[in-house]
C-alpha positions as YAML, in Angstrom:
chain: A
units: angstrom
residues:
- id: 1
  name: MET
  ca: [24.23, 6.27, -23.12]
- id: 2
  name: GLU
  ca: [25.39, 8.89, -20.49]
- id: 3
  name: ARG
  ca: [24.35, 7.81, -16.76]
- id: 4
  name: PRO
  ca: [21.03, 9.16, -15.97]
- id: 5
  name: ARG
  ca: [20.43, 12.23, -13.86]
- id: 6
  name: GLY
  ca: [18.47, 12.56, -10.74]
- id: 7
  name: ARG
  ca: [18.45, 8.68, -10.71]
- id: 8
  name: GLY
  ca: [19.63, 5.93, -8.25]
- id: 9
  name: ALA
  ca: [19.99, 2.94, -10.67]
- id: 10
  name: GLY
  ca: [22.21, 3.46, -13.60]
- id: 11
  name: ILE
  ca: [20.89, 0.45, -15.21]
- id: 12
  name: ASN
  ca: [17.90, -1.49, -16.22]
- id: 13
  name: SER
  ca: [19.14, -4.68, -14.66]
- id: 14
  name: HIS
  ca: [18.19, -8.20, -16.39]
- id: 15
  name: ASN
  ca: [14.89, -9.37, -15.54]
- id: 16
  name: LYS
  ca: [14.89, -13.36, -14.35]
- id: 17
  name: PHE
  ca: [11.02, -13.73, -15.18]
- id: 18
  name: GLN
  ca: [11.75, -12.61, -18.86]
- id: 19
  name: LYS
  ca: [12.22, -14.88, -21.85]
- id: 20
  name: GLN
  ca: [12.88, -11.90, -23.85]
- id: 21
  name: GLU
  ca: [14.52, -8.35, -23.23]
- id: 22
  name: VAL
  ca: [13.64, -5.10, -24.81]
- id: 23
  name: GLU
  ca: [16.41, -3.16, -26.15]
- id: 24
  name: TYR
  ca: [15.64, 0.77, -26.01]
- id: 25
  name: THR
  ca: [16.01, 2.73, -29.25]
- id: 26
  name: SER
  ca: [16.42, 6.09, -29.64]
- id: 27
  name: GLU
  ca: [12.55, 6.68, -30.99]
- id: 28
  name: ASP
  ca: [11.83, 4.59, -27.60]
- id: 29
  name: TRP
  ca: [13.38, 6.90, -25.25]
- id: 30
  name: GLN
  ca: [11.95, 9.99, -26.90]
- id: 31
  name: GLN
  ca: [8.88, 9.58, -24.84]
- id: 32
  name: TRP
  ca: [11.30, 10.86, -22.25]
- id: 33
  name: GLU
  ca: [12.27, 14.64, -21.33]
- id: 34
  name: ASP
  ca: [15.67, 14.07, -22.78]
- id: 35
  name: PRO
  ca: [16.29, 10.71, -24.39]
- id: 36
  name: GLU
  ca: [20.09, 10.10, -23.10]
- id: 37
  name: VAL
  ca: [20.36, 11.82, -19.39]
- id: 38
  name: ASN
  ca: [16.83, 12.32, -17.84]
- id: 39
  name: PRO
  ca: [14.36, 9.19, -18.18]
- id: 40
  name: LYS
  ca: [10.69, 10.58, -17.76]
- id: 41
  name: THR
  ca: [8.26, 8.92, -15.19]
- id: 42
  name: GLN
  ca: [5.63, 6.96, -16.52]
- id: 43
  name: PHE
  ca: [2.37, 6.34, -14.58]
- id: 44
  name: ILE
  ca: [0.64, 3.08, -15.20]
- id: 45
  name: MET
  ca: [-2.98, 3.12, -13.89]
- id: 46
  name: GLU
  ca: [-4.12, -0.22, -12.38]
- id: 47
  name: GLU
  ca: [-7.47, -1.55, -11.16]
- id: 48
  name: SER
  ca: [-6.30, -3.66, -8.61]
- id: 49
  name: LYS
  ca: [-8.09, -6.76, -7.12]
- id: 50
  name: THR
  ca: [-7.23, -6.54, -3.31]
- id: 51
  name: ILE
  ca: [-5.48, -3.73, -1.42]
- id: 52
  name: LEU
  ca: [-4.21, -5.28, 2.21]
- id: 53
  name: SER
  ca: [-1.12, -7.39, 1.97]
- id: 54
  name: VAL
  ca: [-0.46, -9.86, 5.08]
- id: 55
  name: SER
  ca: [2.59, -11.26, 5.92]
- id: 56
  name: ASP
  ca: [3.44, -14.42, 6.63]
- id: 57
  name: SER
  ca: [6.89, -14.19, 7.15]
- id: 58
  name: PRO
  ca: [8.68, -15.23, 10.58]
- id: 59
  name: ASP
  ca: [10.15, -11.73, 10.46]
- id: 60
  name: LEU
  ca: [6.98, -9.86, 10.01]
- id: 61
  name: ARG
  ca: [4.07, -11.99, 11.78]
- id: 62
  name: ASN
  ca: [0.74, -10.16, 11.80]
- id: 63
  name: TYR
  ca: [2.06, -7.53, 9.38]
- id: 64
  name: ASN
  ca: [-0.90, -6.11, 7.44]
- id: 65
  name: SER
  ca: [0.27, -3.43, 4.87]
- id: 66
  name: ILE
  ca: [-0.94, -1.11, 1.91]
- id: 67
  name: ASN
  ca: [0.97, 0.17, -1.07]
- id: 68
  name: PRO
  ca: [-1.09, 2.25, -3.14]
- id: 69
  name: TYR
  ca: [2.06, 2.63, -5.59]
- id: 70
  name: ARG
  ca: [4.67, -0.13, -7.15]
- id: 71
  name: GLY
  ca: [7.73, 1.04, -8.22]
- id: 72
  name: CYS
  ca: [9.05, 4.12, -6.74]
- id: 73
  name: GLU
  ca: [10.60, 7.39, -7.91]
- id: 74
  name: HIS
  ca: [12.72, 7.92, -4.85]
- id: 75
  name: GLY
  ca: [15.15, 5.82, -6.68]
- id: 76
  name: CYS
  ca: [16.89, 4.45, -3.20]
- id: 77
  name: ILE
  ca: [19.71, 2.24, -4.75]
- id: 78
  name: TYR
  ca: [19.23, 0.02, -1.83]
- id: 79
  name: CYS
  ca: [15.33, -0.54, -2.09]
- id: 80
  name: TYR
  ca: [14.52, -4.29, -1.51]
- id: 81
  name: ALA
  ca: [11.38, -3.45, -3.11]
- id: 82
  name: ARG
  ca: [12.97, -3.28, -6.39]
- id: 83
  name: ASN
  ca: [12.79, -7.04, -7.04]
- id: 84
  name: SER
  ca: [9.17, -7.16, -6.87]
- id: 85
  name: HIS
  ca: [8.83, -4.88, -9.83]
- id: 86
  name: GLU
  ca: [10.04, -8.04, -11.90]
- id: 87
  name: TYR
  ca: [7.00, -9.59, -11.20]
- id: 88
  name: TRP
  ca: [5.16, -7.16, -13.26]
- id: 89
  name: GLY
  ca: [7.56, -7.37, -16.16]
- id: 90
  name: TYR
  ca: [9.64, -4.38, -15.56]
- id: 91
  name: SER
  ca: [13.04, -3.93, -14.60]
- id: 92
  name: ALA
  ca: [14.40, -3.60, -10.73]
- id: 93
  name: GLY
  ca: [16.68, -0.96, -11.97]
- id: 94
  name: LEU
  ca: [15.59, 2.32, -14.00]
- id: 95
  name: ASP
  ca: [12.14, 1.04, -14.82]
- id: 96
  name: PHE
  ca: [11.53, 0.68, -10.67]
- id: 97
  name: GLU
  ca: [12.03, 4.60, -10.56]
- id: 98
  name: THR
  ca: [10.50, 5.27, -13.87]
- id: 99
  name: LYS
  ca: [7.71, 2.92, -14.35]
- id: 100
  name: ILE
  ca: [5.08, 3.77, -11.45]
- id: 101
  name: VAL
  ca: [2.05, 1.77, -11.17]
- id: 102
  name: VAL
  ca: [-0.93, 3.29, -9.53]
- id: 103
  name: LYS
  ca: [-3.69, 1.44, -7.69]
- id: 104
  name: LYS
  ca: [-6.33, 3.81, -8.49]
- id: 105
  name: ASN
  ca: [-9.08, 2.52, -6.91]
- id: 106
  name: ALA
  ca: [-7.30, 1.44, -3.84]
- id: 107
  name: PRO
  ca: [-9.33, 3.80, -1.22]
- id: 108
  name: GLN
  ca: [-12.76, 2.04, -2.64]
- id: 109
  name: LEU
  ca: [-11.11, -1.54, -1.69]
- id: 110
  name: LEU
  ca: [-10.00, -0.24, 1.48]
- id: 111
  name: GLU
  ca: [-13.48, 1.19, 2.23]
- id: 112
  name: LYS
  ca: [-15.03, -2.26, 0.85]
- id: 113
  name: LEU
  ca: [-12.52, -4.01, 3.34]
- id: 114
  name: PHE
  ca: [-13.84, -2.12, 6.29]
- id: 115
  name: HIS
  ca: [-17.12, -3.10, 5.51]
- id: 116
  name: SER
  ca: [-16.44, -6.86, 5.68]
- id: 117
  name: LYS
  ca: [-17.96, -8.57, 8.58]
- id: 118
  name: ASN
  ca: [-15.10, -10.89, 8.55]
- id: 119
  name: TYR
  ca: [-12.52, -7.91, 8.81]
- id: 120
  name: GLN
  ca: [-10.71, -7.46, 12.29]
- id: 121
  name: PRO
  ca: [-9.37, -4.32, 13.19]
- id: 122
  name: VAL
  ca: [-5.47, -4.40, 12.75]
- id: 123
  name: PRO
  ca: [-2.92, -0.94, 12.38]
- id: 124
  name: ILE
  ca: [-2.24, -0.71, 8.92]
- id: 125
  name: MET
  ca: [1.12, 0.01, 7.55]
- id: 126
  name: PHE
  ca: [1.27, 2.45, 4.82]
- id: 127
  name: SER
  ca: [4.98, 1.96, 2.99]
- id: 128
  name: GLY
  ca: [5.12, -1.66, 3.99]
- id: 129
  name: ASN
  ca: [7.03, -1.83, 0.22]
- id: 130
  name: THR
  ca: [7.26, 1.25, -1.53]
- id: 131
  name: ASP
  ca: [6.75, 4.95, -0.07]
- id: 132
  name: CYS
  ca: [3.04, 5.91, 0.51]
- id: 133
  name: TYR
  ca: [4.40, 9.22, -0.20]
- id: 134
  name: GLN
  ca: [6.45, 9.43, -3.09]
- id: 135
  name: PRO
  ca: [6.20, 12.00, -5.74]
- id: 136
  name: ALA
  ca: [3.26, 10.12, -7.05]
- id: 137
  name: GLU
  ca: [1.26, 10.83, -4.37]
- id: 138
  name: LYS
  ca: [1.00, 14.95, -4.78]
- id: 139
  name: LYS
  ca: [-0.79, 14.12, -7.96]
- id: 140
  name: PHE
  ca: [-2.90, 11.01, -7.46]
- id: 141
  name: ARG
  ca: [-3.55, 11.52, -3.23]
- id: 142
  name: LEU
  ca: [-4.36, 8.20, -2.66]
- id: 143
  name: THR
  ca: [-2.90, 7.87, 0.76]
- id: 144
  name: ARG
  ca: [-4.80, 10.97, 1.86]
- id: 145
  name: GLN
  ca: [-7.76, 9.53, 0.63]
- id: 146
  name: MET
  ca: [-6.78, 6.19, 2.38]
- id: 147
  name: LEU
  ca: [-6.01, 7.98, 5.71]
- id: 148
  name: GLU
  ca: [-9.71, 9.77, 5.61]
- id: 149
  name: ILE
  ca: [-11.01, 5.90, 5.57]
- id: 150
  name: CYS
  ca: [-9.24, 5.15, 8.46]
- id: 151
  name: LEU
  ca: [-10.35, 8.29, 10.33]
- id: 152
  name: LYS
  ca: [-14.04, 7.85, 9.47]
- id: 153
  name: TYR
  ca: [-13.99, 3.84, 10.12]
- id: 154
  name: ARG
  ca: [-11.61, 4.58, 13.28]
- id: 155
  name: ASN
  ca: [-9.12, 2.18, 12.22]
- id: 156
  name: PRO
  ca: [-5.40, 2.59, 13.40]
- id: 157
  name: ALA
  ca: [-2.61, 3.49, 10.84]
- id: 158
  name: THR
  ca: [1.15, 3.49, 10.82]
- id: 159
  name: ILE
  ca: [3.15, 5.27, 8.40]
- id: 160
  name: LEU
  ca: [6.94, 5.18, 7.27]
- id: 161
  name: THR
  ca: [8.25, 7.75, 4.89]
- id: 162
  name: LYS
  ca: [11.41, 9.55, 3.74]
- id: 163
  name: ASN
  ca: [9.23, 12.44, 2.36]
- id: 164
  name: ALA
  ca: [7.82, 15.68, 3.49]
- id: 165
  name: LEU
  ca: [4.83, 15.53, 1.53]
- id: 166
  name: ILE
  ca: [3.26, 13.92, 5.00]
- id: 167
  name: LEU
  ca: [2.81, 17.26, 6.11]
- id: 168
  name: ARG
  ca: [0.24, 18.11, 3.70]
- id: 169
  name: ASP
  ca: [-1.80, 15.47, 5.48]
- id: 170
  name: LEU
  ca: [-1.26, 17.01, 9.06]
- id: 171
  name: ASP
  ca: [-4.97, 17.93, 9.60]
- id: 172
  name: ILE
  ca: [-6.18, 14.19, 9.12]
- id: 173
  name: LEU
  ca: [-3.11, 12.63, 11.28]
- id: 174
  name: GLU
  ca: [-3.73, 15.23, 14.16]
- id: 175
  name: LYS
  ca: [-7.67, 13.66, 14.22]
- id: 176
  name: LEU
  ca: [-6.05, 10.25, 13.98]
- id: 177
  name: ALA
  ca: [-3.61, 11.01, 16.84]
- id: 178
  name: LYS
  ca: [-6.23, 12.45, 19.04]
- id: 179
  name: LEU
  ca: [-8.03, 9.23, 18.83]
- id: 180
  name: ASN
  ca: [-4.60, 7.15, 19.58]
- id: 181
  name: LEU
  ca: [-4.93, 5.61, 15.90]
- id: 182
  name: VAL
  ca: [-1.75, 6.67, 14.34]
- id: 183
  name: HIS
  ca: [1.98, 6.28, 14.34]
- id: 184
  name: ALA
  ca: [4.40, 7.43, 12.22]
- id: 185
  name: ALA
  ca: [8.10, 7.15, 11.46]
- id: 186
  name: VAL
  ca: [10.85, 8.65, 8.91]
- id: 187
  name: SER
  ca: [13.55, 7.01, 7.54]
- id: 188
  name: ILE
  ca: [16.57, 8.49, 7.74]
- id: 189
  name: THR
  ca: [19.87, 6.69, 6.29]
- id: 190
  name: SER
  ca: [22.13, 9.51, 6.32]
- id: 191
  name: LEU
  ca: [22.65, 13.05, 7.34]
- id: 192
  name: ASN
  ca: [26.02, 13.52, 5.06]
- id: 193
  name: GLU
  ca: [24.09, 15.49, 2.20]
- id: 194
  name: ASP
  ca: [26.63, 14.16, -0.45]
- id: 195
  name: LEU
  ca: [25.97, 10.49, 0.53]
- id: 196
  name: ARG
  ca: [22.08, 11.03, 0.80]
- id: 197
  name: SER
  ca: [21.63, 12.74, -2.93]
- id: 198
  name: ALA
  ca: [23.65, 9.81, -3.95]
- id: 199
  name: LEU
  ca: [21.60, 6.97, -2.18]
- id: 200
  name: GLU
  ca: [18.44, 8.43, -2.29]
- id: 201
  name: PRO
  ca: [18.27, 11.19, -5.21]
- id: 202
  name: ARG
  ca: [14.68, 12.19, -5.44]
- id: 203
  name: THR
  ca: [14.05, 12.53, -1.36]
- id: 204
  name: VAL
  ca: [14.24, 15.46, 1.09]
- id: 205
  name: THR
  ca: [17.50, 16.06, 2.68]
- id: 206
  name: GLY
  ca: [18.28, 14.73, 6.11]
- id: 207
  name: LYS
  ca: [17.89, 18.14, 7.61]
- id: 208
  name: ARG
  ca: [14.30, 18.33, 6.21]
- id: 209
  name: ARG
  ca: [13.54, 14.80, 7.70]
- id: 210
  name: LEU
  ca: [14.50, 16.11, 10.89]
- id: 211
  name: GLN
  ca: [12.15, 19.28, 10.58]
- id: 212
  name: VAL
  ca: [9.33, 16.69, 9.31]
- id: 213
  name: ILE
  ca: [9.72, 14.95, 12.58]
- id: 214
  name: LYS
  ca: [9.82, 17.68, 14.97]
- id: 215
  name: THR
  ca: [6.87, 19.37, 13.42]
- id: 216
  name: LEU
  ca: [4.70, 15.83, 13.37]
- id: 217
  name: HIS
  ca: [5.58, 15.51, 17.35]
- id: 218
  name: GLU
  ca: [4.72, 18.82, 18.01]
- id: 219
  name: ALA
  ca: [1.49, 18.34, 16.34]
- id: 220
  name: GLY
  ca: [0.68, 15.25, 18.81]
- id: 221
  name: ILE
  ca: [1.51, 12.31, 16.39]
- id: 222
  name: PRO
  ca: [3.97, 9.84, 18.12]
- id: 223
  name: MET
  ca: [7.15, 9.71, 16.23]
- id: 224
  name: GLY
  ca: [9.70, 7.45, 15.44]
- id: 225
  name: ILE
  ca: [12.70, 6.87, 12.56]
- id: 226
  name: MET
  ca: [13.92, 3.99, 10.91]
- id: 227
  name: SER
  ca: [17.84, 4.14, 10.19]
- id: 228
  name: ALA
  ca: [17.79, 1.86, 7.74]
- id: 229
  name: PRO
  ca: [19.16, 0.21, 5.85]
- id: 230
  name: ILE
  ca: [22.72, 0.40, 7.65]
- id: 231
  name: ILE
  ca: [25.23, -0.16, 5.06]
- id: 232
  name: PRO
  ca: [28.71, -0.92, 6.68]
- id: 233
  name: GLY
  ca: [31.50, 1.32, 5.57]
- id: 234
  name: LEU
  ca: [29.21, 4.13, 4.07]
- id: 235
  name: ASN
  ca: [26.81, 5.12, 6.74]
- id: 236
  name: ASP
  ca: [27.18, 2.88, 10.04]
- id: 237
  name: HIS
  ca: [29.59, 5.09, 11.86]
- id: 238
  name: GLU
  ca: [26.27, 8.09, 11.84]
- id: 239
  name: ILE
  ca: [24.22, 5.77, 13.78]
- id: 240
  name: PRO
  ca: [24.60, 7.91, 17.15]
- id: 241
  name: ALA
  ca: [24.39, 11.14, 15.20]
- id: 242
  name: ILE
  ca: [21.04, 10.31, 13.88]
- id: 243
  name: ILE
  ca: [19.39, 8.68, 16.59]
- id: 244
  name: LYS
  ca: [20.57, 11.69, 18.77]
- id: 245
  name: ALA
  ca: [19.41, 13.99, 16.20]
- id: 246
  name: ALA
  ca: [16.25, 12.24, 15.82]
- id: 247
  name: ALA
  ca: [15.66, 12.27, 19.52]
- id: 248
  name: GLU
  ca: [16.17, 15.84, 20.01]
- id: 249
  name: ASN
  ca: [13.27, 16.63, 17.19]
- id: 250
  name: GLY
  ca: [10.83, 14.56, 18.95]
- id: 251
  name: ALA
  ca: [11.28, 11.08, 17.89]
- id: 252
  name: ALA
  ca: [10.75, 8.23, 20.59]
- id: 253
  name: TRP
  ca: [12.09, 4.90, 19.17]
- id: 254
  name: ALA
  ca: [14.20, 3.98, 16.31]
- id: 255
  name: GLY
  ca: [14.71, 0.96, 14.36]
- id: 256
  name: TYR
  ca: [17.30, -0.35, 11.47]
- id: 257
  name: THR
  ca: [18.18, -2.90, 8.90]
- id: 258
  name: VAL
  ca: [21.80, -4.24, 7.59]
- id: 259
  name: VAL
  ca: [21.45, -3.74, 3.81]
- id: 260
  name: ARG
  ca: [21.30, -6.97, 2.02]
- id: 261
  name: LEU
  ca: [21.78, -7.28, -1.66]
- id: 262
  name: ASN
  ca: [19.06, -9.59, -2.85]
- id: 263
  name: GLY
  ca: [18.27, -10.46, -6.46]
- id: 264
  name: SER
  ca: [18.89, -7.88, -9.03]
- id: 265
  name: ILE
  ca: [19.54, -5.32, -6.40]
- id: 266
  name: ALA
  ca: [23.06, -6.58, -6.13]
- id: 267
  name: THR
  ca: [23.91, -5.67, -9.87]
- id: 268
  name: ILE
  ca: [22.50, -2.32, -9.46]
- id: 269
  name: PHE
  ca: [24.24, -1.75, -6.50]
- id: 270
  name: GLU
  ca: [27.69, -2.73, -7.53]
- id: 271
  name: GLU
  ca: [27.33, -0.61, -10.31]
- id: 272
  name: TRP
  ca: [26.08, 2.34, -8.49]
- id: 273
  name: ILE
  ca: [28.98, 2.20, -6.03]
- id: 274
  name: LEU
  ca: [31.70, 1.72, -8.57]
- id: 275
  name: HIS
  ca: [30.35, 5.33, -10.15]
- id: 276
  name: HIS
  ca: [29.84, 7.06, -6.89]
- id: 277
  name: PHE
  ca: [32.48, 5.74, -4.78]
- id: 278
  name: PRO
  ca: [35.15, 3.61, -6.47]
- id: 279
  name: ASP
  ca: [37.40, 3.83, -3.70]
- id: 280
  name: LYS
  ca: [35.37, 2.49, -1.09]
- id: 281
  name: ALA
  ca: [33.62, -0.18, -3.35]
- id: 282
  name: GLU
  ca: [35.53, -3.14, -2.70]
- id: 283
  name: LYS
  ca: [35.47, -2.45, 0.99]
- id: 284
  name: VAL
  ca: [31.70, -2.04, 1.27]
- id: 285
  name: LEU
  ca: [30.73, -4.90, -0.63]
- id: 286
  name: HIS
  ca: [33.14, -7.06, 1.37]
- id: 287
  name: GLN
  ca: [31.66, -6.03, 4.73]
- id: 288
  name: ILE
  ca: [28.33, -6.57, 3.22]
- id: 289
  name: ALA
  ca: [28.92, -10.03, 2.51]
- id: 290
  name: GLU
  ca: [30.47, -10.32, 6.07]
- id: 291
  name: CYS
  ca: [27.33, -9.51, 7.51]
- id: 292
  name: HIS
  ca: [25.47, -12.29, 5.46]
- id: 293
  name: GLY
  ca: [27.40, -15.48, 5.58]
- id: 294
  name: GLY
  ca: [29.88, -14.56, 3.15]
- id: 295
  name: LYS
  ca: [27.16, -13.60, 0.44]
- id: 296
  name: LEU
  ca: [25.88, -10.29, -0.60]
- id: 297
  name: ASN
  ca: [22.35, -11.38, -0.62]
- id: 298
  name: ASP
  ca: [20.45, -13.36, 2.50]
- id: 299
  name: SER
  ca: [16.95, -14.44, 2.61]
- id: 300
  name: ARG
  ca: [17.33, -16.70, 6.09]
- id: 301
  name: PHE
  ca: [14.52, -15.59, 8.33]
- id: 302
  name: GLY
  ca: [16.09, -14.35, 11.50]
- id: 303
  name: LEU
  ca: [19.13, -13.08, 10.02]
- id: 304
  name: ARG
  ca: [18.36, -11.74, 6.92]
- id: 305
  name: MET
  ca: [17.55, -8.34, 8.49]
- id: 306
  name: SER
  ca: [20.48, -8.15, 11.20]
- id: 307
  name: GLY
  ca: [22.86, -10.23, 9.37]
- id: 308
  name: GLU
  ca: [25.40, -11.47, 11.50]
- id: 309
  name: GLY
  ca: [29.21, -11.94, 12.49]
- id: 310
  name: ASN
  ca: [31.57, -8.88, 13.80]
- id: 311
  name: PHE
  ca: [30.48, -6.15, 11.43]
- id: 312
  name: ALA
  ca: [26.47, -6.91, 12.05]
- id: 313
  name: GLU
  ca: [27.16, -7.17, 15.68]
- id: 314
  name: ASN
  ca: [29.13, -3.93, 15.99]
- id: 315
  name: ILE
  ca: [25.99, -2.41, 14.38]
- id: 316
  name: ARG
  ca: [23.78, -3.98, 16.52]
- id: 317
  name: GLN
  ca: [25.47, -3.05, 19.73]
- id: 318
  name: LEU
  ca: [26.21, 0.88, 18.68]
- id: 319
  name: HIS
  ca: [22.59, 0.89, 17.74]
- id: 320
  name: ASP
  ca: [21.27, -0.22, 20.84]
- id: 321
  name: PHE
  ca: [23.53, 1.59, 22.98]
- id: 322
  name: SER
  ca: [22.27, 4.80, 20.95]
- id: 323
  name: CYS
  ca: [18.53, 4.10, 21.64]
- id: 324
  name: ARG
  ca: [19.40, 3.56, 25.17]
- id: 325
  name: LYS
  ca: [20.98, 6.71, 25.73]
- id: 326
  name: TYR
  ca: [18.98, 9.17, 23.61]
- id: 327
  name: PHE
  ca: [15.38, 7.36, 24.15]
- id: 328
  name: LYS
  ca: [15.61, 6.11, 27.74]
- id: 329
  name: ASP
  ca: [12.79, 8.48, 28.70]
- id: 330
  name: LYS
  ca: [10.36, 7.68, 26.17]
- id: 331
  name: GLU
  ca: [8.31, 4.99, 24.85]
- id: 332
  name: LEU
  ca: [5.43, 4.31, 22.22]
- id: 333
  name: THR
  ca: [2.16, 3.75, 23.23]
- id: 334
  name: LYS
  ca: [-0.06, 0.80, 21.56]
- id: 335
  name: LEU
  ca: [-2.70, 2.00, 19.08]
- id: 336
  name: ASP
  ca: [-6.17, 1.21, 19.92]
- id: 337
  name: THR
  ca: [-8.24, -1.30, 17.66]
- id: 338
  name: SER
  ca: [-11.30, -0.64, 20.03]
- id: 339
  name: LEU
  ca: [-12.75, 2.25, 18.29]
- id: 340
  name: PHE
  ca: [-13.40, 0.54, 14.92]
- id: 341
  name: ILE
  ca: [-16.65, 1.32, 13.40]
- id: 342
  name: ARG
  ca: [-18.13, -1.37, 11.06]
- id: 343
  name: GLY
  ca: [-19.94, 0.57, 8.22]
- id: 344
  name: GLY
  ca: [-18.27, 4.00, 9.28]
- id: 345
  name: GLN
  ca: [-21.31, 4.91, 10.92]
- id: 346
  name: MET
  ca: [-21.66, 5.83, 14.75]
- id: 347
  name: ASN
  ca: [-24.87, 3.78, 16.22]
- id: 348
  name: LEU
  ca: [-26.51, 6.10, 18.32]
- id: 349
  name: PHE
  ca: [-29.25, 3.72, 19.70]
...
């Protein structure tokens, strides 16, 4: 079968949780727009039981996040969230991009949480796993509804996205920003359009992301970027240019991670790089492994995100130097949790 157009993964990798595998036939593929080369996105509606995810990871302590969608049509080949799709019986490959689980009751669950007597207001991260402004959001509007609820209850929110759809909600974001209740960040992996379109096939261009940063900054929303993941041999040399461009458009900070290829992502990434960059594949895979103790995967707390060794240290120094150079007069204020209104109504007496 021809490699799917407009998708990151070229294969459906094996799901280690499945005792049996499904092999698609031509009849199965008829449900998609073009059976051979253009798999259609399917939306799977879900009634979730909870909506707030609280991380107990030593790398992300007190990290509270909301993900209204499982799977992501953006198709970023390196996405660590791919492996989580296997828990629900799908593949981390094409299934992750084409079978999107929609938590249709997410807004109701968030409002119920804010009514709880045990809830203590904390900044909530939208997109802790998959992008809250992926294409599905245009149809289902779950992120917008939840931001409206955050505004109603005065609960702070942080947002990470690589989609210009965030500008649709500028009216809500401006109101949150005036109360010091929101920070936002845009993920920028590359300003090279050929590389970006291969890495992240259903996202907006790097140039468009810079425009998003500028628009939100000018509207008063504190902005930053995630120049992540850094993939040695592919985009590490772009770090200074990305941070410089982000700062010039209003970003006040930048974070990064070094790519790691845990679980099925290694198989998916290897197929991808051999297809798109066969001349660089061996070098890139070698340098990724050098950052993680000689392996493509890395689950060690404290090291898994930043890596170790010479390549990782060069990345750290280059990123730190660029941040000091371009963000030296900028700072990010702490979000306000004191304005929270339990029950959503102001007490006038």
